[in-house]
MMTF fields as JSON, N, C-alpha, C and O atoms, coordinates in Angstrom:
{
  "mmtfVersion": "1.0.0",
  "mmtfProducer": "UNKNOWN",
  "numBonds": 279,
  "numAtoms": 280,
  "numGroups": 70,
  "numChains": 1,
  "numModels": 1,
  "chainsPerModel": [1],
  "groupsPerChain": [70],
  "chainIdList": ["A"],
  "bondAtomList": [4, 2, 8, 6, 12, 10, 16, 14, 20, 18, 24, 22, 28, 26, 32, 30, 36, 34, 40, 38, 44, 42, 48, 46, 52, 50, 56, 54, 60, 58, 64, 62, 68, 66, 72, 70, 76, 74, 80, 78, 84, 82, 88, 86, 92, 90, 96, 94, 100, 98, 104, 102, 108, 106, 112, 110, 116, 114, 120, 118, 124, 122, 128, 126, 132, 130, 136, 134, 140, 138, 144, 142, 148, 146, 152, 150, 156, 154, 160, 158, 164, 162, 168, 166, 172, 170, 176, 174, 180, 178, 184, 182, 188, 186, 192, 190, 196, 194, 200, 198, 204, 202, 208, 206, 212, 210, 216, 214, 220, 218, 224, 222, 228, 226, 232, 230, 236, 234, 240, 238, 244, 242, 248, 246, 252, 250, 256, 254, 260, 258, 264, 262, 268, 266, 272, 270, 276, 274],
  "bondOrderList": [1, 1, 1, 1, 1, 1, 1, 1, 1, 1, 1, 1, 1, 1, 1, 1, 1, 1, 1, 1, 1, 1, 1, 1, 1, 1, 1, 1, 1, 1, 1, 1, 1, 1, 1, 1, 1, 1, 1, 1, 1, 1, 1, 1, 1, 1, 1, 1, 1, 1, 1, 1, 1, 1, 1, 1, 1, 1, 1, 1, 1, 1, 1, 1, 1, 1, 1, 1, 1],
  "groupList": [{"groupName": "MET", "atomNameList": ["N", "CA", "C", "O"], "elementList": ["N", "C", "C", "O"], "formalChargeList": [0, 0, 0, 0], "bondAtomList": [1, 0, 2, 1, 3, 2], "bondOrderList": [1, 1, 2], "singleLetterCode": "M", "chemCompType": "L-PEPTIDE LINKING"}, {"groupName": "HIS", "atomNameList": ["N", "CA", "C", "O"], "elementList": ["N", "C", "C", "O"], "formalChargeList": [0, 0, 0, 0], "bondAtomList": [1, 0, 2, 1, 3, 2], "bondOrderList": [1, 1, 2], "singleLetterCode": "H", "chemCompType": "L-PEPTIDE LINKING"}, {"groupName": "ARG", "atomNameList": ["N", "CA", "C", "O"], "elementList": ["N", "C", "C", "O"], "formalChargeList": [0, 0, 0, 0], "bondAtomList": [1, 0, 2, 1, 3, 2], "bondOrderList": [1, 1, 2], "singleLetterCode": "R", "chemCompType": "L-PEPTIDE LINKING"}, {"groupName": "TRP", "atomNameList": ["N", "CA", "C", "O"], "elementList": ["N", "C", "C", "O"], "formalChargeList": [0, 0, 0, 0], "bondAtomList": [1, 0, 2, 1, 3, 2], "bondOrderList": [1, 1, 2], "singleLetterCode": "W", "chemCompType": "L-PEPTIDE LINKING"}, {"groupName": "SER", "atomNameList": ["N", "CA", "C", "O"], "elementList": ["N", "C", "C", "O"], "formalChargeList": [0, 0, 0, 0], "bondAtomList": [1, 0, 2, 1, 3, 2], "bondOrderList": [1, 1, 2], "singleLetterCode": "S", "chemCompType": "L-PEPTIDE LINKING"}, {"groupName": "CYS", "atomNameList": ["N", "CA", "C", "O"], "elementList": ["N", "C", "C", "O"], "formalChargeList": [0, 0, 0, 0], "bondAtomList": [1, 0, 2, 1, 3, 2], "bondOrderList": [1, 1, 2], "singleLetterCode": "C", "chemCompType": "L-PEPTIDE LINKING"}, {"groupName": "GLU", "atomNameList": ["N", "CA", "C", "O"], "elementList": ["N", "C", "C", "O"], "formalChargeList": [0, 0, 0, 0], "bondAtomList": [1, 0, 2, 1, 3, 2], "bondOrderList": [1, 1, 2], "singleLetterCode": "E", "chemCompType": "L-PEPTIDE LINKING"}, {"groupName": "ALA", "atomNameList": ["N", "CA", "C", "O"], "elementList": ["N", "C", "C", "O"], "formalChargeList": [0, 0, 0, 0], "bondAtomList": [1, 0, 2, 1, 3, 2], "bondOrderList": [1, 1, 2], "singleLetterCode": "A", "chemCompType": "L-PEPTIDE LINKING"}, {"groupName": "ILE", "atomNameList": ["N", "CA", "C", "O"], "elementList": ["N", "C", "C", "O"], "formalChargeList": [0, 0, 0, 0], "bondAtomList": [1, 0, 2, 1, 3, 2], "bondOrderList": [1, 1, 2], "singleLetterCode": "I", "chemCompType": "L-PEPTIDE LINKING"}, {"groupName": "TYR", "atomNameList": ["N", "CA", "C", "O"], "elementList": ["N", "C", "C", "O"], "formalChargeList": [0, 0, 0, 0], "bondAtomList": [1, 0, 2, 1, 3, 2], "bondOrderList": [1, 1, 2], "singleLetterCode": "Y", "chemCompType": "L-PEPTIDE LINKING"}, {"groupName": "THR", "atomNameList": ["N", "CA", "C", "O"], "elementList": ["N", "C", "C", "O"], "formalChargeList": [0, 0, 0, 0], "bondAtomList": [1, 0, 2, 1, 3, 2], "bondOrderList": [1, 1, 2], "singleLetterCode": "T", "chemCompType": "L-PEPTIDE LINKING"}, {"groupName": "VAL", "atomNameList": ["N", "CA", "C", "O"], "elementList": ["N", "C", "C", "O"], "formalChargeList": [0, 0, 0, 0], "bondAtomList": [1, 0, 2, 1, 3, 2], "bondOrderList": [1, 1, 2], "singleLetterCode": "V", "chemCompType": "L-PEPTIDE LINKING"}, {"groupName": "GLN", "atomNameList": ["N", "CA", "C", "O"], "elementList": ["N", "C", "C", "O"], "formalChargeList": [0, 0, 0, 0], "bondAtomList": [1, 0, 2, 1, 3, 2], "bondOrderList": [1, 1, 2], "singleLetterCode": "Q", "chemCompType": "L-PEPTIDE LINKING"}, {"groupName": "LEU", "atomNameList": ["N", "CA", "C", "O"], "elementList": ["N", "C", "C", "O"], "formalChargeList": [0, 0, 0, 0], "bondAtomList": [1, 0, 2, 1, 3, 2], "bondOrderList": [1, 1, 2], "singleLetterCode": "L", "chemCompType": "L-PEPTIDE LINKING"}, {"groupName": "LYS", "atomNameList": ["N", "CA", "C", "O"], "elementList": ["N", "C", "C", "O"], "formalChargeList": [0, 0, 0, 0], "bondAtomList": [1, 0, 2, 1, 3, 2], "bondOrderList": [1, 1, 2], "singleLetterCode": "K", "chemCompType": "L-PEPTIDE LINKING"}, {"groupName": "GLY", "atomNameList": ["N", "CA", "C", "O"], "elementList": ["N", "C", "C", "O"], "formalChargeList": [0, 0, 0, 0], "bondAtomList": [1, 0, 2, 1, 3, 2], "bondOrderList": [1, 1, 2], "singleLetterCode": "G", "chemCompType": "PEPTIDE LINKING"}, {"groupName": "PRO", "atomNameList": ["N", "CA", "C", "O"], "elementList": ["N", "C", "C", "O"], "formalChargeList": [0, 0, 0, 0], "bondAtomList": [1, 0, 2, 1, 3, 2], "bondOrderList": [1, 1, 2], "singleLetterCode": "P", "chemCompType": "L-PEPTIDE LINKING"}, {"groupName": "ASP", "atomNameList": ["N", "CA", "C", "O"], "elementList": ["N", "C", "C", "O"], "formalChargeList": [0, 0, 0, 0], "bondAtomList": [1, 0, 2, 1, 3, 2], "bondOrderList": [1, 1, 2], "singleLetterCode": "D", "chemCompType": "L-PEPTIDE LINKING"}, {"groupName": "ASN", "atomNameList": ["N", "CA", "C", "O"], "elementList": ["N", "C", "C", "O"], "formalChargeList": [0, 0, 0, 0], "bondAtomList": [1, 0, 2, 1, 3, 2], "bondOrderList": [1, 1, 2], "singleLetterCode": "N", "chemCompType": "L-PEPTIDE LINKING"}],
  "groupTypeList": [0, 1, 2, 3, 4, 5, 6, 6, 7, 8, 7, 0, 6, 2, 2, 1, 8, 7, 6, 9, 6, 10, 8, 8, 11, 2, 12, 6, 8, 13, 8, 4, 10, 11, 8, 13, 14, 15, 12, 1, 14, 13, 0, 16, 8, 7, 8, 17, 13, 13, 18, 8, 13, 2, 15, 5, 13, 6, 0, 7, 3, 11, 2, 13, 2, 17, 13, 6, 15, 2],
  "groupIdList": [1, 2, 3, 4, 5, 6, 7, 8, 9, 10, 11, 12, 13, 14, 15, 16, 17, 18, 19, 20, 21, 22, 23, 24, 25, 26, 27, 28, 29, 30, 31, 32, 33, 34, 35, 36, 37, 38, 39, 40, 41, 42, 43, 44, 45, 46, 47, 48, 49, 50, 51, 52, 53, 54, 55, 56, 57, 58, 59, 60, 61, 62, 63, 64, 65, 66, 67, 68, 69, 70],
  "secStructList": [7, 7, 7, 7, 7, 1, 1, 2, 2, 2, 2, 2, 2, 2, 2, 2, 2, 2, 2, 2, 2, 2, 2, 2, 2, 2, 2, 2, 2, 2, 2, 2, 2, 2, 2, 2, 6, 6, 7, 4, 4, 4, 2, 2, 2, 2, 2, 2, 2, 2, 2, 2, 2, 2, 2, 2, 2, 2, 2, 2, 2, 2, 2, 2, 2, 2, 2, 2, 6, 7],
  "xCoordList": [-41.321, -40.745, -40.987, -40.545, -41.532, -41.314, -40.259, -39.934, -39.557, -38.093, -39.135, -39.915, -38.389, -39.011, -38.229, -37.045, -38.89, -37.845, -37.561, -37.855, -36.711, -35.61, -37.056, -36.851, -37.82, -38.785, -39.932, -40.579, -40.056, -41.377, -40.442, -41.31, -39.53, -38.378, -38.387, -38.81, -38.079, -38.35, -39.737, -39.802, -40.607, -41.535, -41.846, -42.136, -41.959, -42.452, -41.21, -41.321, -40.478, -39.148, -39.732, -39.439, -40.328, -40.638, -42.073, -42.106, -43.159, -44.138, -43.552, -44.065, -42.938, -42.097, -41.62, -41.736, -41.092, -40.755, -41.813, -41.708, -42.854, -44.462, -44.632, -44.619, -44.806, -45.22, -44.731, -45.307, -43.144, -42.319, -42.742, -43.354, -42.399, -42.837, -44.259, -44.087, -44.959, -46.716, -46.257, -45.259, -46.28, -45.631, -45.214, -45.824, -43.557, -43.03, -44.118, -44.378, -44.417, -45.064, -46.233, -46.114, -47.003, -47.738, -47.438, -48.302, -46.041, -45.308, -44.954, -45.1, -44.36, -44.393, -45.344, -45.063, -46.566, -47.957, -47.98, -48.101, -47.865, -48.275, -47.035, -47.406, -46.138, -44.814, -45.164, -44.639, -46.16, -46.322, -47.398, -47.274, -48.559, -49.934, -49.112, -49.702, -47.829, -47.6, -46.893, -46.893, -46.212, -45.559, -46.634, -46.669, -47.537, -48.864, -49.625, -49.991, -49.87, -50.395, -49.466, -49.712, -48.261, -47.31, -47.232, -47.441, -46.877, -46.945, -45.33, -45.006, -44.615, -43.158, -42.485, -41.571, -42.982, -42.631, -42.829, -42.354, -43.576, -43.678, -42.523, -42.193, -42.05, -41.056, -39.806, -39.171, -39.297, -38.281, -38.381, -37.627, -39.653, -40.207, -40.649, -40.621, -41.097, -41.998, -40.659, -40.706, -39.536, -38.597, -37.444, -36.568, -37.623, -37.093, -37.478, -36.67, -38.87, -39.568, -39.828, -40.403, -39.249, -39.129, -37.794, -37.682, -36.643, -35.634, -35.368, -34.789, -35.757, -36.153, -36.876, -36.5, -37.924, -38.499, -37.754, -37.82, -37.011, -36.183, -34.909, -34.42, -34.158, -33.66, -33.948, -33.115, -35.4, -36.019, -36.135, -35.883, -36.381, -36.533, -35.014, -34.696, -34.35, -32.957, -32.413, -31.336, -32.895, -32.314, -32.938, -32.345, -34.627, -35.456, -34.218, -33.521, -34.248, -33.386, -32.557, -32.552, -31.695, -30.086, -30.679, -30.055, -31.591, -32.18, -33.007, -34.014, -33.146, -33.87, -32.98, -33.364, -31.611, -30.746, -30.18, -30.028, -29.644, -29.206, -29.837, -29.142, -31.452, -31.882, -31.517, -31.015, -31.987, -32.19, -30.752, -30.725, -29.348, -28.332, -27.987, -26.882, -28.759, -28.281, -29.049, -28.623],
  "yCoordList": [-77.349, -77.928, -79.75, -80.001, -80.208, -81.494, -82.533, -83.235, -82.524, -83.531, -84.689, -84.593, -86.013, -86.862, -87.597, -87.757, -88.243, -89.053, -90.061, -90.252, -90.602, -91.989, -93.354, -94.559, -93.014, -94.557, -94.085, -94.969, -92.649, -92.732, -92.503, -92.234, -92.464, -93.119, -94.309, -94.712, -94.852, -96.665, -96.796, -97.139, -96.65, -97.005, -96.457, -97.363, -95.546, -95.291, -95.913, -95.893, -96.253, -96.854, -98.824, -99.712, -98.883, -99.961, -100.182, -101.093, -99.184, -99.205, -98.876, -99.442, -98.357, -98.125, -99.507, -99.669, -100.595, -101.636, -102.656, -103.366, -102.784, -103.349, -102.986, -103.829, -101.684, -101.265, -101.469, -101.603, -101.48, -101.909, -103.323, -103.801, -104.195, -105.888, -105.811, -106.176, -105.616, -105.366, -104.62, -105.268, -103.801, -103.546, -104.524, -104.991, -105.06, -106.111, -107.216, -107.697, -107.372, -108.772, -108.365, -108.896, -107.62, -106.964, -106.594, -106.498, -106.319, -106.084, -107.672, -107.949, -108.591, -109.945, -110.573, -111.265, -110.315, -110.657, -110.25, -111.09, -108.836, -108.117, -109.041, -109.75, -108.94, -109.711, -111.207, -111.896, -111.965, -113.385, -113.153, -113.968, -112.274, -111.956, -111.512, -111.726, -110.912, -110.271, -111.45, -111.501, -112.494, -113.763, -114.387, -114.834, -114.257, -115.629, -115.122, -115.862, -113.671, -112.955, -112.61, -111.879, -113.227, -113.067, -111.8, -111.753, -110.414, -109.638, -109.182, -108.316, -109.789, -109.903, -108.188, -107.888, -107.382, -105.997, -105.438, -104.313, -105.649, -105.091, -105.529, -104.858, -106.712, -107.042, -106.432, -106.814, -105.326, -104.778, -103.559, -103.2, -102.892, -101.655, -102.446, -101.881, -103.608, -104.525, -104.836, -104.338, -105.599, -105.755, -104.746, -104.748, -103.868, -102.179, -101.711, -101.332, -101.712, -101.025, -102.016, -101.721, -103.199, -104.442, -104.377, -104.473, -104.157, -103.957, -102.418, -102.24, -101.528, -100.094, -100.298, -99.835, -101.012, -101.471, -102.168, -102.035, -102.892, -103.881, -103.131, -103.563, -102.159, -101.163, -100.441, -100.505, -99.614, -98.692, -99.832, -99.311, -100.987, -101.902, -102.171, -101.648, -102.677, -102.306, -101.269, -101.415, -100.013, -98.81, -98.845, -98.833, -98.914, -98.975, -99.9, -99.472, -101.082, -102.067, -101.23, -101.012, -100.669, -100.458, -99.173, -99.102, -98.232, -96.99, -97.654, -96.968, -97.981, -98.653, -99.785, -99.95, -100.584, -100.605, -99.655, -99.688, -98.483, -97.701, -97.105, -96.797, -96.89, -95.814, -96.519, -95.942, -98.479, -99.334, -99.234, -99.406, -98.752, -99.231, -97.356, -97.102, -96.583, -95.79, -95.787, -95.003],
  "zCoordList": [85.951, 85.271, 86.669, 87.79, 86.073, 86.825, 86.803, 85.844, 88.533, 88.319, 89.406, 90.354, 88.324, 88.776, 89.515, 89.218, 90.773, 91.938, 90.658, 89.478, 91.842, 91.143, 91.382, 91.231, 91.597, 92.265, 90.881, 90.319, 90.469, 89.77, 88.447, 87.617, 87.938, 87.051, 86.797, 85.713, 87.424, 87.601, 87.107, 85.927, 87.577, 87.138, 86.114, 85.332, 85.653, 84.133, 83.158, 81.933, 83.575, 82.437, 82.499, 81.698, 83.36, 83.538, 82.406, 81.579, 82.581, 81.527, 80.087, 79.122, 79.976, 78.768, 78.335, 77.12, 79.026, 78.705, 78.432, 77.432, 79.272, 79.034, 77.713, 76.816, 77.493, 76.067, 74.846, 73.766, 75.257, 73.518, 73.573, 72.618, 74.862, 74.811, 73.984, 72.821, 74.133, 73.419, 72.457, 72.139, 71.836, 70.262, 69.508, 68.546, 70.161, 69.553, 69.261, 68.158, 69.885, 69.951, 68.478, 67.374, 68.734, 67.564, 66.333, 65.461, 66.111, 65.049, 64.093, 62.902, 65.461, 65.209, 64.403, 63.424, 64.846, 64.248, 62.993, 62.102, 62.683, 61.602, 60.578, 59.643, 60.807, 59.511, 59.564, 58.69, 60.664, 60.002, 59.051, 58.137, 58.844, 58.255, 57.077, 56.017, 56.93, 55.542, 54.459, 53.229, 55.659, 54.957, 54.124, 52.978, 55.141, 54.865, 53.665, 52.752, 53.717, 52.226, 51.217, 50.257, 51.499, 50.405, 49.78, 48.567, 50.612, 50.582, 50.887, 51.7, 50.239, 50.52, 50.529, 51.297, 49.75, 49.67, 50.299, 50.147, 51.394, 52.888, 54.026, 55.005, 53.666, 54.779, 55.084, 56.066, 54.182, 54.592, 55.445, 56.349, 54.899, 56.323, 57.195, 58.289, 57.271, 58.359, 59.365, 60.49, 59.012, 59.97, 60.116, 60.98, 59.081, 59.932, 61.152, 61.999, 61.322, 62.032, 63.379, 64.427, 63.012, 64.27, 65.126, 66.349, 64.0, 64.744, 65.311, 66.382, 64.641, 65.724, 67.008, 68.085, 66.825, 68.852, 69.17, 70.392, 68.984, 69.829, 70.09, 71.133, 69.548, 69.383, 70.785, 71.689, 70.964, 72.127, 73.262, 74.349, 73.373, 74.474, 74.923, 75.992, 74.467, 74.9, 75.286, 75.864, 75.127, 75.674, 76.529, 77.607, 76.554, 77.913, 78.869, 79.789, 78.362, 79.735, 80.418, 81.63, 79.373, 79.875, 80.742, 81.801, 80.64, 81.07, 82.562, 82.386, 83.099, 83.76, 84.876, 86.034, 84.23, 85.019, 85.428, 86.65, 84.76, 85.23, 86.449, 87.417, 86.428, 87.186, 88.525, 89.49, 88.43, 89.574, 90.88, 92.099, 89.495, 90.263, 90.919, 91.399, 90.85, 91.599, 93.419, 94.268]
}
């Protein structure tokens, strides 16, 4: 079992944050596309997913701040 050093964990969390930010931008673009195409029945699902992704991003930021505070 690999035990992450604090530096490795911080680097991994920063990668996760960058990935979440990219995915969130893509999801926002998809939501814009759904609106432009008038596919409003997909909006609740698209918005729910966006909110989940934003929650994951916030948790990653909390984890990073915790790791950096050690």
